[in-house]
N, C-alpha and C positions, 0 to 999 in steps of 0.2 A: 504494500500500500504506500509506504514511504517512497519507494522507487517511482511509482506512478505519479505521486504528487510532485516529486522533484522534477520529473520529465515535463509535466504540465507547466510548472513554474518556469522552466528553461524556455519552453516554447513561447510563453507569454512575454518573457523578457526580450527574447530575440524579435518577436513581433513588434515590440515597441522601439527597437533599435532601427536605425536607418541612416542614410546619408543626409546631410544638411547642405543646403546651398551656402557657399562661403560668403556671399554678399548679403543675403537676406536672413540667413539663419533659419529659414523655413525648410521643411522636409523637401528633398529633391524630388523631381518628377517620378523617379523610379519607386519612391516609397510613399508619395503623396496619395491620399485616398482619392478616388475618382469623384469628380464633382457630380452631384445628383443631376440627372437630366430631367428636363420638364418636357412634357408632351402636351399636345393640344387635347383639349377635352373632347372625348369621343361622344358622339350623339347616339344614343341607343334608341332604335325605332320602337315606338310604343305599339302594342298590338291593337288591332282594330277594335273599336268599342262594340259592345254587344248591341244588337238591334232587336227590340222586342218582337217576338213572333217570327224571327228569321234565324237562319243558321249562318254564322260568320265564317268565311273561309280563312283559316289561319295556317294551313299547311296543305299537304297533298290529299289527305282524306278528311272528309267531313260527313256527318250523318245526323239524323234525328230519329227519334222513336215517336210513334203516335199512339199514346195510351187510349185515346178516345176510340169508340167503336163506330165505324161508318157502315151504312147499309145501302145497297146490297154489297158494296165493296168496302172492306175495312183495310185502309192503308196502315200497315204496321211499322214500316221503317223505310226511309229513303236515304241513299248514300250518294255522294259525289266524289269521284276520284280523278285527280288531275293527271293527265298523261295517259294516252291510249295508244298501245302498240299499233303500228300501221297507219297512224294519222300524223300528218305534218304538224309542227308546232305543239302547243299544249291544248289538246282537246280534253274534254271532260266526259267520263262515263257516269251516267246517271242511272241509278237502279231504284225502281219503286217495288217494294215488297208488299204483298197484300194477302188477305184471306177473303174467302167468299167466292161466289160464283159470278162470273161475268155475265151480264144480261145477254140473252140471245137476240134481242131486238133493241133498237134505239142506239143512241150514241154514247160512247165512253171517251173521255179526254183525259190523258195523263199529261200533267203540266208541271214544269219547273219554271218559276219566275225568279230572275236574278237581277241585281242592281249593283252599281259601283258604290263606293263608300259614301259619296255625296248624294246618290240617288238620281244623278242627271243622266246616266246611261242605264237603260233597262233592256233585258233580253228575256224572251220566253222560248222555252223548248217545249214542243207539243207533239203528241202522238194521239191521233183520233181514229176511232173505228165506228162503223155503222153496221149494225146487225152482225158484229163479229169480224167484219172485213175492214182492212186499213183504208181510210179515205184521205188521211193527211199525216205527214211527218214533216215538221217545219221548225224554223226559228222565226221569231217576230221581234224586230227591233225598230224603235221609232214608229213609223207608219208603214213599214215594209215587211212583208212576209217573204221568206226564202224557203222554198220547198227543198227538202233534203232527199238525196237518192237513197235507195235501199229501204230497209225497214228495221225497227227495233228488234232485239232478240227477245222472243217470247217462248223460247224452247224450255225454259225451266218453269215448272208449275208454280204459280203464285209470285211471279216476278216478270217485270218488264224492264229491259235494259236498253237505253238509248245513248247517243253520243251528241254532246253539244260541241259543234265544230270550234277549232282553235281561233278562228276570226272572231267569233262571238265571245269566247273567253277573253281574248286579248282586249276587246272593247270594254270589258269590265275592269281592267287594270289588275293590280296586285292585291287589292283589298276589296272584296265584294261579299254580298250576302244573298241568301236564297230561301225560298219556301216552295213546297210542292203541294199539289192538290190532285184529287181524282174527281172528275165531274161526270155525272150520268144524266143524260137528256137535258143538258143545260143547267144543272144544279150541282154545286159542290157538295159531295157527300162525305168527304174526309179530307184532312190536310195534315201536313207535317212541317214544322212542329205545330202542335195545337194546344 
């Protein structure tokens, strides 16, 4: 123990020794402690504020659960994932999960309404059927509807999966929010969040 204490004392004494500048009496540059550096204050981006009744996009994956029961279609969960393989840019995959039977007659509209942080740019993604057959797959921004090619994926029971194109996602900017609905014969029967 004495040997360890003696060695530690020797190290401390040697650490305090050093060359001094003959003119100033200050420690020479080889033993002088480095001056502390100052850096510009970094600005940390604040996360987007919550928007009542909406889901705020804060990363790649966002979702909401819908505890309310809709009839005849009960929307249980909706998710949005940014980045879809096979699509240029940053497209978003939107998945509506539901329970219940789809009506054999009439219209059903699956909708995702999104807006930028300030609410000045809004986009709607929609998939509409009539008597069980697709009649529209579109985005709507401003006063312009753009019909999309193809069709949403409905191969998984209880699920509709569609793609919001990258141009529509880009128009929303980096901070945006969304809500989803299912509409039967012109009436919203469930929404997420609710």
